[in-house]
C-alpha positions in Angstrom: 17.0 93.0 50.8 15.2 94.6 47.9 16.6 92.0 45.5 20.2 93.2 46.1 21.5 89.7 46.6 23.4 88.0 49.4 26.1 90.2 51.0 24.9 93.4 49.2 25.2 96.7 51.0 25.7 100.3 50.2 28.7 101.2 48.0 30.5 102.8 50.9 30.9 99.3 52.6 34.5 98.2 52.4 34.9 95.7 55.2 34.3 91.9 55.4 33.9 90.5 58.9 34.0 86.9 60.1 33.5 85.8 63.7 33.8 82.3 65.1 32.3 81.9 68.6 34.1 79.1 70.6 33.6 77.7 74.0 36.5 79.7 75.5 37.3 82.5 73.0 35.5 84.4 70.2 37.8 84.9 67.2 37.5 87.9 64.9 38.9 88.2 61.4 38.6 91.4 59.3 39.6 92.0 55.7 39.1 95.4 54.1 39.0 96.2 50.4 42.7 97.1 50.4 43.7 93.7 51.6 44.5 94.8 55.2 43.8 92.2 57.8 42.9 92.7 61.4 42.4 89.9 64.0 41.1 90.0 67.6 40.3 87.6 70.3 37.8 88.2 73.2 36.5 85.9 75.9 33.3 84.1 75.0 30.2 85.1 77.1 27.1 83.4 78.3 25.2 85.2 75.6 27.3 84.5 72.4 25.9 87.6 70.7 27.5 89.8 73.4 30.8 88.2 72.5 30.2 88.9 68.8 29.6 92.6 69.5 32.5 92.8 71.9 34.8 91.2 69.3 33.6 93.7 66.6 34.4 96.5 69.0 37.8 95.1 69.8 38.6 95.0 66.1 37.3 98.7 65.8 34.5 97.6 63.4 32.0 100.2 62.2 29.0 98.1 61.3 28.0 100.7 58.6 31.1 99.8 56.7 30.6 96.0 56.8 29.6 94.6 53.4 29.6 90.9 54.5 29.3 89.3 57.9 29.7 85.6 58.3 29.5 83.8 61.6 30.3 80.3 63.0 28.7 79.4 66.3 28.7 76.6 68.9 25.2 77.4 70.1 23.5 74.3 68.6 26.3 72.0 69.5 26.4 73.1 73.1 22.7 72.7 73.4 22.9 69.1 72.3 25.9 68.4 74.5 24.3 69.9 77.7 20.8 68.9 76.7 19.6 72.3 77.7 16.3 72.2 75.7 13.0 73.9 76.0 9.8 71.6 76.3 9.4 69.7 73.1 7.3 66.7 71.9 7.0 64.2 69.1 4.0 62.8 67.3 4.3 59.6 65.4 2.3 56.7 63.9 0.7 54.3 66.4 3.2 51.5 67.1 6.3 53.5 66.4 6.6 55.5 69.6 9.9 53.8 70.6 11.8 54.1 67.3 14.1 56.7 68.9 14.8 54.4 71.8 15.4 51.3 69.8 17.6 53.0 67.1 19.7 50.5 65.3 19.8 48.1 68.2 23.5 48.5 68.5 25.9 49.6 71.4 28.6 52.2 71.4 30.8 49.6 73.2 29.8 46.1 72.0 31.9 44.5 74.9 30.2 46.4 77.7 26.7 44.9 78.3 26.1 47.3 81.2 26.9 50.6 79.5 23.6 52.4 78.9 23.2 54.5 75.7 22.3 58.1 76.0 18.5 58.7 76.2 16.6 60.2 73.3 16.3 64.0 73.1 12.5 63.6 73.6 11.4 61.6 76.6 8.9 58.8 76.2 6.2 60.7 78.1 6.5 63.4 75.5 6.2 61.1 72.5 2.5 60.7 71.3 0.9 58.5 68.7 -2.1 58.8 66.4 -3.8 56.4 64.0 -2.6 56.6 60.4 -0.7 54.5 57.9 0.9 54.9 54.5 2.7 52.0 52.8 6.1 51.9 51.2 4.5 52.9 47.8 3.0 56.0 49.3 -0.5 54.5 49.3 -2.9 55.5 52.2 -3.8 52.3 54.1 -5.3 54.1 57.1 -6.5 57.7 57.0 -5.2 60.1 59.7 -7.5 60.0 62.7 -8.1 63.7 63.1 -9.9 63.3 66.4 -6.9 61.7 67.9 -4.7 64.4 66.3 -6.7 67.2 68.0 -6.7 65.4 71.3 -2.9 65.1 71.1 -2.7 68.8 70.2 -4.9 69.6 73.3 -2.5 67.8 75.6 0.5 69.4 74.1 -1.1 72.8 74.6 -1.7 72.0 78.2 2.0 71.1 78.6 3.2 74.4 77.1 5.5 72.8 74.6 7.6 75.1 72.4 8.3 72.6 69.5 6.8 69.5 68.0 8.3 66.9 65.7 5.9 65.1 63.4 7.4 61.7 62.3 5.0 59.3 60.5 6.1 56.0 59.0 6.9 56.1 55.2 6.2 59.8 55.2 9.3 60.2 53.0 7.4 58.9 50.0 4.1 60.6 50.8 4.0 63.4 53.4 0.2 64.2 53.2 -0.6 63.0 56.7 2.4 64.7 58.3 1.3 67.9 56.6 -2.2 67.6 57.8 -1.0 66.9 61.4 1.2 70.0 61.3 -1.8 72.1 60.2 -3.9 70.7 63.1 -1.1 71.5 65.6 -0.7 75.0 64.2 -4.5 75.6 64.5 -4.5 74.4 68.1 -1.2 75.6 69.4 -0.8 78.9 67.6 1.8 80.3 65.2 4.7 80.6 67.8 5.2 76.8 68.1 8.0 75.4 66.0 6.5 72.4 64.1 8.9 70.2 62.0 7.8 67.4 59.7 10.1 64.5 58.8 9.2 64.6 55.1 10.4 68.1 54.8 13.4 67.8 57.1 14.9 64.4 55.9 12.8 62.8 53.2 14.6 59.5 53.2 14.1 55.8 54.1 15.3 54.4 57.4 12.9 55.7 60.0 15.5 55.9 62.8 17.7 58.3 60.8 14.7 60.3 59.7 13.0 60.5 63.1 16.3 61.3 64.9 17.2 64.1 62.5 13.8 65.6 62.7 13.8 65.5 66.5 17.3 67.1 66.6 16.0 69.8 64.2 12.9 70.3 66.4 14.5 70.7 69.8 17.0 73.1 68.4 14.5 75.3 66.7 13.3 77.2 69.9 17.0 77.9 70.7 18.2 78.9 67.2 15.0 81.0 66.3 15.5 83.7 69.0 19.3 83.5 68.5 19.1 84.1 64.8 16.5 86.9 65.2 18.5 88.6 67.9 21.8 88.6 66.1 20.0 89.9 63.0 18.3 92.7 65.1 21.4 93.7 67.0 23.7 93.9 63.9 21.0 95.9 62.0 20.7 98.3 64.9 24.5 98.7 64.9 24.3 99.7 61.2 24.8 96.5 59.2 22.4 96.4 56.3 23.0 93.0 54.6 22.1 89.5 55.7 23.9 87.8 58.6 25.3 84.5 57.1 25.5 81.6 59.6 27.9 78.8 58.8 26.4 75.3 58.8 27.9 71.9 59.1 27.9 71.2 55.3 30.4 73.9 54.7 28.0 76.6 53.5 26.2 79.5 55.0 22.5 80.3 55.4 20.5 83.3 56.5 18.7 83.6 59.9 15.3 82.8 58.3 16.7 79.5 56.9 18.5 78.7 60.1 15.2 78.7 61.9 13.9 75.9 59.7 17.1 73.8 59.6 18.4 74.5 63.0 20.3 71.2 63.4 22.5 72.2 60.5 24.2 74.7 62.8 25.6 71.8 65.0 29.3 71.5 64.2 29.3 75.0 62.6 32.7 76.2 63.9 34.3 72.8 63.3 33.5 73.1 59.6 35.0 76.5 59.4 38.4 75.2 60.4 38.3 72.4 57.8 37.4 74.9 55.0 40.3 77.2 56.0 42.8 74.4 56.2 42.0 73.4 52.6 42.2 77.0 51.5 45.6 77.7 52.9 47.0 74.4 51.6 45.8 75.4 48.1 47.5 78.7 48.4 50.8 76.8 49.0 50.1 74.5 46.0 48.8 71.4 47.8 45.5 70.0 46.7 45.8 67.2 49.3 45.7 68.5 52.9 45.0 67.2 56.4 43.8 69.9 58.8 44.8 69.7 62.4 42.9 72.3 64.5 44.1 71.9 68.1 42.7 74.2 70.7 42.5 74.2 74.5 40.3 71.1 74.8 40.1 69.1 71.6 41.7 68.5 68.3 39.6 68.5 65.1 41.0 66.5 62.1 39.8 67.0 58.5 40.9 65.8 55.1 40.8 67.3 51.6 41.7 65.3 48.5 42.2 66.9 45.1 40.7 70.1 46.6 37.5 68.5 47.9 36.8 68.0 51.6 35.5 64.7 52.8 31.9 64.8 53.7 29.4 62.5 55.4 25.6 62.3 55.4 25.4 60.9 58.9 27.0 62.2 62.1 26.1 62.7 65.7 26.9 64.7 68.8 25.4 62.0 71.2 26.2 58.5 70.1 23.0 56.7 68.8 21.2 59.8 67.8 22.2 60.5 64.2 21.8 63.8 62.4 21.6 63.1 58.7 22.2 66.5 57.2 25.3 66.6 54.9 28.4 67.6 56.9 32.1 68.0 56.4 33.7 65.0 58.0 35.7 66.1 61.0 37.1 63.7 63.6 37.3 65.2 67.0 39.3 63.8 69.9 40.0 65.1 73.4 43.5 66.4 72.8 44.2 70.1 73.5 46.5 72.4 75.4 44.5 71.7 78.5 44.2 68.0 78.1 45.2 66.3 81.4 48.0 63.7 81.7 47.1 60.9 84.1 47.8 57.3 85.0 45.2 54.6 84.6 44.6 51.7 87.1 47.4 49.7 85.4 49.8 52.5 85.9 50.0 53.4 82.2 50.3 57.0 81.1 47.2 58.5 79.4 46.4 61.9 78.0 42.9 63.4 77.8 40.1 63.4 77.0 39.7 65.1 80.4 40.7 68.7 80.2 41.5 71.5 82.6 39.6 73.8 80.2 39.9 77.5 80.6 38.8 77.4 84.2 40.8 76.5 86.2 43.1 75.8 83.2 46.6 74.2 83.2 48.6 74.4 86.4 50.9 77.0 84.9 48.0 79.5 84.6 48.0 79.8 88.4 44.2 79.9 88.4 43.5 76.9 90.6 44.5 74.0 88.3 46.7 71.4 89.8 46.8 68.6 87.2 49.6 68.3 84.6 48.5 69.2 81.1 50.1 69.4 77.6 50.6 73.2 78.2 52.5 72.4 81.4 54.7 69.9 79.6 55.4 72.4 76.8 56.5 75.2 79.3 58.7 72.7 81.2 60.4 71.7 78.0 60.9 75.4 77.0 58.7 75.2 74.0 56.4 77.8 75.4 57.7 80.9 77.2 56.4 82.4 80.4 53.9 84.7 78.6 51.0 84.3 76.2 48.8 86.6 74.1 51.5 89.2 73.6 52.4 89.4 77.3 48.8 89.7 78.5 48.9 86.3 80.2 51.7 85.2 82.5 52.6 81.5 83.0 54.3 80.0 86.0 56.8 77.3 85.2 57.3 76.3 88.8 53.6 75.5 89.1 53.9 73.3 86.0 56.9 71.5 87.5 54.9 70.9 90.7 52.0 69.4 88.8 54.2 67.2 86.7 55.4 65.4 89.8 52.0 63.6 89.8 53.2 61.8 86.6 56.9 61.7 87.1 57.1 60.2 90.6 54.9 57.1 90.2 56.7 56.3 86.9 60.2 56.9 88.3 60.9 59.6 85.7 62.5 63.0 86.0 60.2 66.0 85.2 61.7 66.5 81.7 61.2 62.8 80.9 57.6 62.9 82.2 56.9 66.0 80.1 58.3 64.4 76.9 56.3 61.3 77.6 53.2 63.4 78.1 53.6 65.0 74.6 54.4 61.7 73.0 51.1 60.2 74.3 49.2 63.3 73.1 50.8 63.3 69.7 50.2 59.5 69.4 46.5 60.1 70.1 46.3 62.8 67.3 48.3 60.7 64.9 45.9 57.8 65.4 43.0 60.2 64.6 44.8 61.2 61.4 45.2 57.6 60.5 41.5 57.0 61.0 40.5 59.8 58.6 43.3 59.0 56.1 44.7 55.5 56.0 41.4 53.9 57.1 39.8 55.7 54.2 42.3 54.5 51.6 44.6 57.6 51.7 48.3 57.7 52.2 49.3 60.5 54.6 52.7 60.9 52.7 50.7 62.4 49.8 49.3 65.2 51.9 50.4 68.4 53.6 49.5 68.9 57.3 47.9 72.3 58.1 48.4 72.9 61.8 46.4 75.7 63.4 44.4 76.6 66.5 46.2 77.9 69.6 48.2 74.6 70.1 48.3 73.1 66.6 51.7 74.7 65.6 53.3 73.4 68.8 52.6 69.8 67.9 52.2 69.8 64.1 55.7 68.8 63.2 55.9 65.9 65.7 52.6 64.5 64.3 53.8 64.9 60.7 57.0 63.0 61.5 55.0 60.2 63.1 53.1 59.8 59.9 55.9 60.6 57.4 54.0 63.7 56.1 56.6 65.8 54.3 55.4 69.3 54.9 53.6 71.3 57.7 51.8 74.6 56.9 51.1 77.1 59.7 48.7 79.8 58.4 49.0 83.4 59.5 47.2 84.0 62.8 46.6 80.3 63.3 44.5 80.9 66.4 41.8 82.6 64.4 42.0 80.4 61.3 38.5 79.1 61.9 37.2 82.6 61.6 38.9 82.9 58.3 37.1 79.8 57.2 33.7 81.5 57.9 34.6 84.1 55.2 35.4 81.5 52.5 32.0 79.8 52.1 28.8 80.2 50.0 25.1 79.8 50.7 24.4 76.2 50.3 21.3 73.9 50.4 21.3 70.1 49.8 18.1 68.8 48.4 17.5 65.0 48.1 15.1 62.5 46.7 14.9 58.7 47.1 15.2 57.0 43.7 15.4 53.2 43.9 16.3 51.8 40.5 18.9 49.5 38.9 21.7 51.8 37.6 22.2 49.9 34.3 18.5 49.9 33.3 17.4 53.3 34.8 16.0 55.6 32.2 18.2 58.8 32.0 15.2 60.8 31.1 13.5 59.9 34.5 16.7 60.8 36.3 17.0 64.1 34.4 13.3 65.0 35.3 14.0 64.2 39.0 17.1 66.4 39.0 15.2 69.3 37.4 12.6 69.1 40.2 15.3 69.1 42.9 17.0 72.0 41.2 13.8 74.0 41.2 13.4 73.3 45.0 17.0 74.5 45.5 16.3 77.6 43.4 13.3 78.3 45.6 15.3 78.1 48.7 18.1 80.3 47.3 15.5 82.9 46.3 14.1 82.9 49.9 17.7 83.6 51.0 17.9 86.6 48.7 20.4 85.1 46.2 20.3 86.7 42.8 19.8 84.3 39.9 23.2 85.1 38.4 24.9 83.9 41.6 23.2 80.5 41.7 25.0 77.2 40.7 23.8 73.6 41.1 25.8 70.4 41.6 24.3 67.0 40.9 25.1 63.7 42.8 23.8 60.2 42.4 24.1 57.9 45.4 24.7 54.3 44.4 25.5 51.0 46.0 26.0 47.4 45.1 22.6 45.6 45.2 21.7 44.3 48.7 23.9 46.9 50.5 22.5 49.8 52.6 25.6 52.0 52.5 25.9 54.2 49.4 28.5 56.4 47.8 27.7 59.8 46.2 28.9 60.2 42.6 29.0 63.6 41.0 27.1 63.9 37.7 28.2 66.8 35.5 25.5 68.3 33.3 22.6 66.6 31.7 22.2 62.9 32.4 22.3 61.0 29.0 23.9 57.8 30.3 24.9 56.2 33.6 28.1 54.7 32.2 30.5 57.4 33.4 28.8 57.6 36.9 29.1 53.8 37.2 32.8 53.9 36.4 33.4 56.6 39.0 31.4 54.5 41.5 33.5 51.4 41.1 36.7 53.5 41.5 35.5 55.3 44.6 34.2 52.1 46.1 37.6 50.4 45.6 39.3 53.4 47.2 37.0 53.3 50.3 36.8 49.5 50.7 39.7 48.0 48.7 37.2 46.0 46.7 35.3 46.3 43.4 33.0 44.1 41.4 32.1 45.5 38.1 30.1 42.4 37.1 27.7 42.8 40.1 24.5 44.9 39.7 24.6 48.5 41.0 21.5 50.3 42.2 20.7 54.0 42.5 19.7 54.9 46.0 19.2 58.6 46.1 19.5 61.8 44.0 21.0 65.0 45.5 21.3 68.5 44.2 23.5 71.0 46.0 22.1 74.5 45.4 24.8 77.1 45.9 24.5 80.8 46.1 27.9 82.3 45.5 29.0 85.0 48.0 31.8 87.5 47.5 35.1 85.9 48.4 38.0 87.7 50.0 41.2 88.3 48.1 44.3 87.8 50.2 47.1 89.9 48.8 50.6 88.5 48.3 53.4 90.0 50.2 56.6 90.9 48.4 59.3 88.3 48.9 62.6 89.6 50.1 65.3 87.0 49.3 67.9 89.1 51.1 65.8 89.5 54.3 67.3 88.4 57.6 65.6 86.4 60.3 66.8 88.3 63.4 66.2 86.3 66.6 64.8 88.1 69.7 66.7 85.8 72.0 67.4 82.2 72.8 66.0 79.6 75.1 67.0 76.1 76.2 64.4 73.8 74.6 64.1 70.0 74.9 63.2 68.1 71.7 62.2 64.5 71.2 65.2 62.2 70.6 67.7 64.7 72.2 69.7 63.8 75.3 70.1 67.4 76.4 68.3 70.7 75.8 69.3 72.7 72.8 70.0 76.4 72.6 67.2 77.5 70.4 66.7 80.8 68.6 63.4 82.6 69.3 61.7 84.7 66.6 58.7 87.1 66.5 56.3 86.1 63.7 55.5 89.7 62.9 59.2 90.6 62.3 59.8 87.8 59.9 59.7 89.0 56.2 58.4 86.8 53.4 61.2 84.9 51.7 63.1 84.2 55.0 64.4 80.7 55.6 64.9 79.5 59.2 66.8 76.3 60.1 65.7 74.4 63.1 65.8 74.2 66.0 63.7 77.4 66.3 60.7 78.8 68.0 58.4 81.3 66.4 56.1 83.3 68.7 53.2 85.3 67.9 50.1 86.7 69.6 47.9 83.6 69.4 50.2 80.6 69.1 53.8 79.3 69.1 55.3 77.3 66.2 58.0 74.7 67.0 60.6 73.8 64.4 62.7 70.8 65.6 66.4 70.3 64.7 66.9 69.1 61.1 63.8 70.8 59.7 63.6 74.0 57.7 60.9 76.7 57.7 60.1 79.2 55.0 57.9 82.2 55.2 56.0 82.3 51.9 54.4 85.2 50.0 51.1 84.6 51.8 52.9 84.7 55.2 52.3 81.0 55.8 55.1 79.2 57.6 56.0 76.1 55.5 58.1 73.6 57.3 59.9 71.0 55.3 60.7 67.9 57.4 64.3 66.7 57.2 65.2 69.4 54.7 68.2 70.7 56.5 
């Protein structure tokens, strides 16, 4: 990059491009220097990079004119879900071969003694042990047995493994043995093998978390490495001259070179993009508290931002029992989407999801082979969705939806409209419960938040969910179906560097904490420099993880500037602990658990232009349709509007339906929608 910095390109470059690759569609968002926006949607392909290039072509992108390209991907997530890995192995301390299998000794369902947990990502036959031991203070008790190490390397070479995880006990405090083991493996297996050590990947106590994170990082490396290199090569050949920026789960981006080393951070990439975008659009509308509802064809992703900050977690998982301990935006995902199937359980109760018709065969109304009733079928029966989607490119068959809905209606003794309303009530209740888990269960009152509804199906269900939770306003962003792609464009390069630091908070020497922070900041600076970030674009945030003595869960407390005293951090800790657990005990000792530095490389941000508000503008309907709403005994004649023909400043009284290329927004009777200067639809509940 010749020191030009992240996102740098020749002066002629005027276009910023963001692409989010999903399981069904690949979403494209383009913003030029004049503020003009272009969106496109193309089918995802077996090779995601083909879909990226197709999406750029559909948006008429000239790669020579792209100054910044950010990208969210499901490659890592899909690999973990399908367990489609290349041969990999693990080397650990003698006696610790089964840490991955034992885990925390808990069950996903404590009441089902017969339910087996998902197996580790690396089979037992591929987990090897060597003699070595370091104690909890970092002292060498037993030197590494290099003869055993080379014998293990010989076996691994014979098995043609592509990646090896090195996980020794207590390596987080002294990684010398892991480092030597990695050197021996590199000597014996060659430079093309991906070798990951736990002290570099996740240098923290709790061997299950550390081993599991390292293994996940290892098995994804042979998948992400060629992917990152290929996308870099193909965009360069097409004319792009800056770095490809890949969105990671923590809400930042990283270059292909960094993605090769921290591959597991790409899991949940696209989900994080939606959360970032929902916070952004809420802030445009003046709401610092926002709940994001990203509802697509298969699932609904729920996120929460309070006072402009997204909730994060330092432990998450794709498969239960196999934690990944890289910092991540907290997103709760449930099986509730447009294709979620409505069904009856053995007791005859109505259920919705998590089974999904997906894109193939899809809902019954798609006439592509699907025969089960879905949320989309219920919406078309109720008149909430018309007989075409995607600007007329896809036709829907209402009669096929009616036929499928008989599977629910007949056993329950309901007519087809009642069965469709019941289907949506159950789906909305499932999503409302998920919102409660991420808000009320965390000490937040949903009434203090705005609900940002996006994704292809989010605006169809947003108001009903908000009403269930007494949320006063719903925001539907422009082009809600590609909102996650917009989120990819709003992030910075980000690295989280941590160090264990066990000390009593009240008696800890601030000078020692300051010294540790400076060391972490230097490591963060080194990583950003490797990413090509200029010094002027670097910022660093400090966090102290603390807990009450004797606990193992901790809370991260931000520390602004130089550490001179822990008094302010302790006060924040007590407040945050009470918010999370409805309890505080200021007379009880608090201990420091970990120090974290978030190293940020600031990237150029898009500037979304305001649209002139026309107070005298008229909302001219394109027609009407009979639509059923919850709580109504008959269908209501409802005005239909085209989103692109609604000028900013227009107010629309419900009931109303607003159609656009990638979604449909439902405004029930009694609610009022307003098109703001950013072209968001703001729906005030009960404002009519």
